[in-house]
C-alpha positions as a printed NumPy array, in Angstrom:
array([[115.824, 133.358,  80.454],
       [113.029, 131.593,  78.404],
       [110.367, 133.154,  76.192],
       [107.649, 134.862,  78.402],
       [105.545, 136.976,  75.799],
       [103.757, 133.683,  74.568],
       [101.443, 131.919,  76.184],
       [100.675, 128.361,  75.971],
       [ 96.957, 127.758,  74.523],
       [ 94.217, 127.004,  76.537],
       [ 90.92 , 124.687,  75.97 ],
       [ 87.704, 122.903,  77.613],
       [ 86.301, 124.307,  79.978],
       [ 86.57 , 124.199,  84.168],
       [ 83.45 , 121.78 ,  84.309],
       [ 83.7  , 123.185,  88.214],
       [ 84.307, 126.917,  88.256],
       [ 84.344, 128.388,  91.742],
       [ 81.041, 130.545,  92.498],
       [ 80.295, 133.482,  90.549],
       [ 82.92 , 132.418,  88.029],
       [ 81.973, 131.128,  84.768],
       [ 83.496, 128.961,  81.6  ],
       [ 87.238, 129.097,  82.986],
       [ 89.629, 128.026,  80.792],
       [ 91.778, 124.865,  81.695],
       [ 95.172, 123.766,  80.108],
       [ 95.588, 120.567,  77.978],
       [ 98.107, 118.148,  78.058],
       [ 99.816, 119.806,  75.089],
       [ 99.859, 123.088,  77.18 ],
       [101.072, 121.602,  80.579],
       [104.304, 120.103,  78.583],
       [105.075, 123.241,  76.915],
       [105.04 , 125.204,  80.252],
       [107.354, 122.085,  81.747],
       [109.475, 122.318,  79.087],
       [110.357, 125.782,  79.464],
       [110.866, 124.955,  83.042],
       [113.5  , 122.761,  82.475],
       [115.398, 124.776,  79.819],
       [115.337, 127.374,  82.609],
       [116.651, 125.085,  85.413],
       [119.443, 123.47 ,  82.877],
       [120.611, 127.484,  82.094],
       [120.838, 127.966,  85.936],
       [122.725, 124.737,  86.321],
       [120.408, 123.258,  88.859],
       [121.007, 119.649,  89.426],
       [118.369, 116.807,  87.841],
       [116.96 , 116.354,  91.054],
       [116.093, 119.938,  91.726],
       [114.584, 120.104,  88.23 ],
       [112.761, 117.03 ,  88.854],
       [111.171, 117.982,  91.999],
       [110.22 , 121.467,  90.657],
       [108.487, 119.865,  87.913],
       [106.731, 117.567,  89.944],
       [105.469, 120.822,  92.283],
       [104.701, 122.622,  89.153],
       [102.715, 120.047,  87.71 ],
       [100.414, 119.262,  91.276],
       [ 99.852, 122.993,  91.377],
       [ 98.298, 123.184,  88.223],
       [ 96.222, 120.056,  88.853],
       [ 94.952, 121.107,  92.465],
       [ 93.72 , 124.411,  90.741],
       [ 91.868, 122.139,  87.559],
       [ 94.348, 122.753,  85.317],
       [ 93.209, 126.6  ,  85.026],
       [ 95.931, 128.603,  83.215],
       [ 98.548, 129.535,  86.026],
       [ 99.437, 132.843,  84.361],
       [ 95.61 , 133.805,  85.695],
       [ 96.717, 132.808,  89.362],
       [ 98.953, 134.226,  91.661],
       [ 99.771, 134.624,  95.129],
       [ 96.388, 133.893,  96.856],
       [ 96.414, 130.439,  94.781],
       [ 99.746, 129.625,  95.156],
       [ 98.877, 130.18 ,  99.238],
       [ 96.194, 127.903,  99.031],
       [ 97.91 , 125.396,  97.307],
       [101.023, 125.699, 100.018],
       [ 98.244, 125.417, 102.898],
       [ 96.385, 122.216, 101.647],
       [ 99.217, 120.787, 101.769],
       [ 99.746, 121.003, 105.102],
       [ 95.949, 120.23 , 105.876],
       [ 95.396, 117.341, 104.033],
       [ 99.22 , 116.13 , 102.661],
       [100.384, 116.554, 106.443],
       [103.838, 117.496, 104.726],
       [107.097, 118.308, 106.515],
       [107.971, 122.079, 106.82 ],
       [111.284, 121.299, 104.52 ],
       [108.813, 119.683, 101.936],
       [106.559, 123.001, 102.119],
       [109.618, 124.827, 101.367],
       [110.874, 123.128,  98.398],
       [107.077, 123.517,  97.141],
       [107.099, 127.218,  97.648],
       [110.851, 127.473,  96.107],
       [109.477, 125.822,  92.811],
       [106.526, 127.766,  92.473],
       [108.408, 130.929,  93.125],
       [110.984, 129.395,  90.355],
       [108.059, 128.547,  88.072],
       [106.527, 131.988,  87.904],
       [109.724, 134.099,  88.293],
       [111.257, 131.904,  85.203],
       [108.801, 130.53 ,  83.216],
       [105.745, 133.258,  83.501],
       [108.005, 136.47 ,  84.009],
       [106.271, 137.121,  86.828],
       [107.16 , 137.899,  91.075],
       [104.946, 136.358,  93.314],
       [106.126, 139.001,  95.955],
       [105.489, 138.48 ,  99.419],
       [102.946, 136.107, 100.433],
       [100.353, 136.932, 103.01 ],
       [100.827, 135.126, 106.801],
       [ 99.997, 131.201, 106.096],
       [ 99.502, 128.221, 107.814],
       [102.768, 126.622, 108.327],
       [104.231, 123.148, 108.76 ],
       [105.999, 122.707, 112.314],
       [109.204, 122.098, 111.689],
       [110.88 , 118.205, 112.84 ],
       [112.886, 118.51 , 115.392],
       [113.993, 114.598, 114.508],
       [117.774, 113.308, 115.66 ],
       [119.326, 111.568, 112.385],
       [120.582, 108.257, 112.267],
       [123.867, 107.462, 113.184],
       [125.761, 104.013, 112.704],
       [128.594, 102.75 , 115.518],
       [131.916, 102.327, 113.784],
       [131.022,  98.549, 114.219],
       [127.995,  99.192, 112.387],
       [129.465, 100.914, 109.654],
       [132.476,  98.031, 109.522],
       [129.815,  95.163, 109.302],
       [128.185,  96.696, 106.365],
       [131.301,  97.622, 104.623],
       [132.157,  93.36 , 105.197],
       [128.832,  92.84 , 103.56 ],
       [129.425,  94.823, 100.352],
       [131.448,  94.028,  97.129],
       [133.068,  95.767,  94.128],
       [132.51 ,  99.104,  93.526],
       [129.387,  99.886,  95.741],
       [131.776,  99.077,  98.758],
       [134.33 , 101.406,  97.788],
       [131.212, 104.114,  97.364],
       [130.182, 102.992, 100.727],
       [133.67 , 103.558, 102.376],
       [134.101, 107.008, 100.612],
       [131.012, 108.194, 101.613],
       [131.482, 107.654, 105.139],
       [134.992, 108.278, 104.857],
       [134.797, 112.314, 103.346],
       [130.677, 112.675, 104.243],
       [130.195, 112.609, 100.53 ],
       [126.024, 112.132,  99.549],
       [125.168, 109.822,  97.364],
       [124.797, 111.483,  94.629],
       [128.229, 113.53 ,  94.577],
       [129.817, 110.038,  94.869],
       [128.399, 109.166,  91.802],
       [129.217, 111.949,  89.879],
       [133.131, 112.219,  90.803],
       [135.158, 112.142,  88.149],
       [138.712, 111.305,  87.881],
       [140.212, 114.902,  88.106],
       [138.43 , 115.765,  91.541],
       [140.719, 112.9  ,  93.036],
       [143.959, 113.945,  94.2  ],
       [145.816, 110.757,  95.99 ],
       [148.753, 112.681,  96.664],
       [147.191, 115.513,  98.822],
       [144.906, 113.161, 100.223],
       [141.66 , 115.394,  99.241],
       [138.637, 115.003,  97.101],
       [136.719, 117.943,  95.38 ],
       [133.012, 117.947,  95.394],
       [132.263, 119.802,  92.445],
       [128.585, 121.934,  92.294],
       [127.418, 120.06 ,  95.537],
       [124.004, 121.128,  96.813],
       [124.013, 124.753,  96.441],
       [125.86 , 124.574,  93.321],
       [129.226, 125.2  ,  96.015],
       [132.189, 123.421,  95.466],
       [133.924, 122.154,  98.557],
       [137.415, 119.775,  99.332],
       [136.874, 117.095, 102.135],
       [139.158, 114.458, 103.079],
       [140.061, 111.273, 100.965],
       [140.957, 108.631, 103.916],
       [144.137, 106.546, 103.453],
       [142.515, 103.555, 103.564],
       [141.043, 103.51 , 100.491],
       [143.975, 104.58 ,  98.152],
       [144.951, 100.846,  97.178],
       [141.046,  99.642,  95.921],
       [141.11 , 102.968,  94.289],
       [143.845, 102.856,  92.546],
       [142.786,  99.317,  91.413],
       [139.629, 100.66 ,  90.031],
       [140.855, 103.456,  88.259],
       [143.496, 101.167,  86.945],
       [140.667,  98.868,  85.776],
       [138.608, 102.408,  84.784],
       [141.263, 103.509,  82.314],
       [141.854, 100.472,  80.39 ],
       [137.942, 100.334,  79.682],
       [138.387, 103.913,  78.702],
       [141.322, 102.977,  76.138],
       [139.31 , 100.598,  74.981],
       [135.747, 102.696,  74.774],
       [138.062, 105.364,  72.754],
       [139.191, 102.64 ,  70.208],
       [135.486, 101.572,  69.803],
       [135.019, 105.223,  68.562],
       [133.174, 105.751,  72.206],
       [135.123, 107.188,  75.373],
       [132.531, 110.062,  75.543],
       [131.452, 111.296,  78.809],
       [128.639, 114.269,  79.759],
       [130.231, 117.667,  80.574],
       [129.268, 119.811,  83.191],
       [126.598, 122.395,  81.96 ],
       [128.888, 124.999,  82.177],
       [131.218, 123.111,  79.776],
       [128.914, 121.417,  77.779],
       [129.493, 123.368,  74.516],
       [132.913, 124.818,  75.033],
       [133.98 , 121.299,  76.724],
       [133.21 , 118.857,  73.891],
       [136.509, 118.789,  72.948],
       [137.695, 117.318,  76.154],
       [134.769, 114.835,  76.781],
       [137.124, 111.929,  75.536],
       [139.966, 112.974,  77.926],
       [140.628, 110.677,  80.78 ],
       [140.261, 113.539,  83.826],
       [136.813, 114.136,  82.991],
       [135.788, 110.384,  83.014],
       [133.498, 109.353,  85.755],
       [135.475, 107.343,  88.9  ],
       [132.612, 104.955,  89.63 ],
       [131.517, 104.287,  85.207],
       [128.425, 102.174,  84.359],
       [128.778,  98.683,  83.36 ],
       [128.204,  99.474,  79.635],
       [128.057, 102.589,  77.61 ],
       [124.445, 103.42 ,  76.376],
       [123.104, 106.11 ,  73.147],
       [122.631, 109.641,  74.158],
       [119.08 , 110.04 ,  72.596],
       [119.39 , 113.72 ,  72.776],
       [123.065, 114.164,  71.004],
       [123.051, 110.582,  69.573],
       [126.726, 110.028,  70.989],
       [127.547, 106.452,  72.458],
       [128.578, 107.8  ,  76.291],
       [129.301, 105.862,  79.317],
       [127.417, 107.131,  82.345],
       [128.597, 107.038,  85.936],
       [126.831, 104.498,  88.047],
       [123.201, 104.737,  88.778],
       [122.462, 105.811,  92.095],
       [119.527, 103.067,  92.575],
       [122.096, 100.277,  92.429],
       [124.296, 101.415,  95.555],
       [121.201, 102.082,  97.379],
       [119.891,  98.489,  96.61 ],
       [123.26 ,  97.088,  97.198],
       [123.569,  98.798, 100.575],
       [120.095,  98.108, 101.852],
       [120.674,  94.179, 101.233],
       [124.286,  94.54 , 103.255],
       [122.262,  96.187, 106.024],
       [120.154,  93.285, 106.287],
       [123.085,  91.1  , 106.11 ],
       [124.713,  92.786, 108.424],
       [121.358,  92.194, 110.917],
       [120.937,  95.674, 111.942],
       [118.079,  96.997, 113.378],
       [118.565, 100.05 , 112.293],
       [116.984, 101.589, 108.708],
       [120.341, 102.576, 107.668],
       [120.45 , 104.319, 104.125],
       [123.803, 105.791, 101.898],
       [122.89 , 108.864, 103.669],
       [123.126, 107.455, 107.136],
       [126.825, 107.189, 106.658],
       [127.006, 110.865, 106.137],
       [125.538, 111.472, 109.518],
       [128.087, 109.252, 110.842],
       [130.77 , 110.655, 109.495],
       [129.909, 114.361, 110.788],
       [129.03 , 112.81 , 114.36 ],
       [132.254, 110.634, 114.637],
       [134.407, 113.357, 113.938],
       [132.524, 115.374, 116.413],
       [132.848, 112.996, 119.079],
       [136.791, 112.833, 118.339],
       [137.026, 116.375, 118.952],
       [137.202, 118.161, 115.698],
       [135.461, 121.633, 116.112],
       [132.027, 122.246, 114.293],
       [133.284, 125.045, 111.769],
       [135.756, 122.424, 110.16 ],
       [132.965, 119.902, 109.94 ],
       [130.455, 121.998, 108.584],
       [132.968, 122.65 , 105.685],
       [133.561, 119.22 , 105.438],
       [130.033, 118.7  , 104.84 ],
       [129.443, 121.875, 102.54 ],
       [127.06 , 123.184, 104.839],
       [125.797, 126.963, 104.375],
       [124.721, 127.213, 108.343],
       [125.932, 125.882, 111.051],
       [122.833, 125.139, 112.758],
       [122.606, 122.172, 109.899],
       [125.749, 120.609, 110.965],
       [124.98 , 121.069, 114.889],
       [121.776, 118.811, 113.651],
       [123.748, 116.13 , 112.428],
       [126.569, 116.053, 115.535],
       [124.041, 116.713, 118.318],
       [127.091, 116.722, 120.935],
       [128.223, 119.134, 122.907],
       [131.009, 121.054, 120.949],
       [134.82 , 119.089, 121.179],
       [138.323, 120.659, 121.108],
       [139.684, 121.563, 118.03 ],
       [142.11 , 118.596, 116.45 ],
       [143.708, 117.726, 113.429],
       [141.284, 116.336, 111.234],
       [141.249, 113.003, 110.361],
       [138.937, 110.47 , 108.62 ],
       [136.903, 108.444, 110.81 ],
       [137.374, 105.496, 108.074],
       [141.094, 105.869, 109.34 ],
       [140.429, 104.932, 112.844],
       [141.383, 106.73 , 115.933],
       [145.045, 107.953, 115.843]])
């Protein structure tokens, strides 16, 4: 829990204070940075994903700037409500975006300021969207895969064949892949949940080849005094001895190791998501697809194709890691089919 007993210093005066209020103190850049440092520490102590951490930082900063850098400790639920309603009126954000902003500010007040915002008064809400997710046909998936090479091709095949998100695929470790049981274990996925999903037989051979090359590279790294890998937040302290062990290494390592500024250690990170996204976008254009497909489209396609071949919705929900079955129904948007043995869509029909 972050220290909430001290308050960052404020200086300067609000040049345009609200009517009836004079000389409101505003925060300087150092004070805002201090707030954000405490937010990051709180997020990491709760093992939030880097994406969530960055999003909460951005929304907290926007909230402070919206209220002209007034000390958020002097603000409360009415000001939060005002900010969220402005997002709808001026920013025209979606319901999910407004909900994310609210979650960020609830976290900021509770974990950084040590205050509970309580129940907000009724406010203007963004209308929930009812968009049908973009789905590729099996032929379109194959066309994209034919235009990919190397690790991005294998990653795209796994995302479609296993239903993984791009971030989950990038964060796969050697210990998470079970070729014998044809399973992938997703550790600390969205919502900090673990789950088990399919490992399509079609990727076994290229995956073995990739792991063989990665193992050789890891041996060379260790021999050169490197070979360290970032450990999960829950094992960052007690698991440092295992950070050179092969099971903890990334399945899709980066091309070269880099110096970690926080530890001074030479580490090889996983492949960066932006590289895969760029290669995928090029492959979509090369395949001549008119659809604006992204890596996440492969996950939509995984769910839809399983459902179309008769797999039950509850099984698909578990494979995708959805908390609410309604989310799975949005992905599939087809009538419920009859239960049957699960087979990855990458492996084709039985």
